[in-house]
C-alpha positions as CSV (number, residue, x, y, z in Angstrom):
1,M,83.0,79.7,118.6
2,E,85.6,82.4,118.3
3,I,85.8,85.4,115.9
4,F,89.0,85.7,113.9
5,S,90.0,88.6,111.7
6,I,91.6,87.6,108.4
7,T,93.5,89.7,106.0
8,I,94.1,88.2,102.7
9,D,96.6,90.0,100.4
10,D,97.0,88.5,96.9
11,G,99.6,91.0,95.9
12,K,97.1,93.5,94.5
13,A,95.1,94.7,97.5
14,P,94.4,93.4,101.0
15,H,90.9,92.1,101.8
16,K,89.6,91.9,105.3
17,Y,87.1,89.3,106.6
18,E,85.9,87.9,109.8
19,M,85.4,84.2,110.3
20,E,83.8,82.3,113.2
21,L,85.7,79.1,114.2
22,P,85.9,77.0,117.3
23,S,89.6,77.4,118.1
24,V,93.0,78.7,117.0
25,A,93.8,75.1,115.8
26,A,90.7,75.1,113.7
27,A,91.6,78.5,112.3
28,K,95.0,77.3,111.3
29,K,93.6,74.3,109.6
30,E,90.9,76.2,107.7
31,L,93.1,79.1,106.7
32,T,95.8,76.7,105.4
33,R,93.2,75.0,103.3
34,I,91.8,78.2,101.9
35,F,95.3,79.4,101.1
36,G,96.2,76.2,99.2
37,D,93.0,76.5,97.3
38,M,93.7,80.2,96.4
39,I,97.1,79.3,95.1
40,S,96.1,76.1,93.2
41,N,93.0,77.8,91.6
42,G,94.9,81.0,90.7
43,T,98.3,79.9,89.5
44,D,98.6,82.6,86.9
45,E,97.7,85.4,89.4
46,F,100.1,83.8,91.9
47,W,103.1,84.0,89.6
48,S,102.2,87.5,88.5
49,A,101.7,88.7,92.1
50,R,104.8,86.9,93.4
51,D,103.8,87.3,97.1
52,W,100.6,86.2,98.8
53,R,99.8,86.1,102.5
54,I,97.0,85.6,104.9
55,S,97.3,87.2,108.4
56,V,95.1,86.1,111.2
57,S,94.3,87.8,114.5
58,K,91.8,87.6,117.3
59,A,90.7,90.5,119.4
60,G,93.4,92.6,117.8
61,M,96.2,90.2,118.7
62,P,98.1,88.7,115.8
63,L,98.1,84.9,115.8
64,F,99.8,83.7,112.6
65,V,100.6,84.5,109.0
66,L,100.7,82.2,106.1
67,R,102.9,83.4,103.2
68,A,103.9,82.0,99.8
69,S,106.2,83.6,97.4
70,A,107.1,82.8,93.8
71,L,110.5,83.5,92.4
72,E,111.7,83.0,88.9
73,L,115.4,82.6,88.6
74,G,117.3,83.9,85.5
75,G,119.4,80.8,84.8
76,P,119.2,77.1,84.7
77,V,118.5,75.3,88.0
78,A,121.0,72.4,88.7
79,A,119.5,69.1,89.6
80,F,119.7,68.0,93.3
81,Q,122.2,65.3,93.9
């Protein structure tokens, strides 16, 4: 098992955690699942924060970042053709 350092920033304040997982591939899968759950369970917070991200590193080396942004447009959106 490997120790991963995770920083979750929901637009308010970053929160740091450590997670033990078997591999980088497993970390990608688990953090993508967590990120999806965070957004789907906190839709109001997501739209008010506008930018959420999860940064993952191992032994101080950055590995990947998951990022989702919400952007409201001021006018009507044309239908795709």
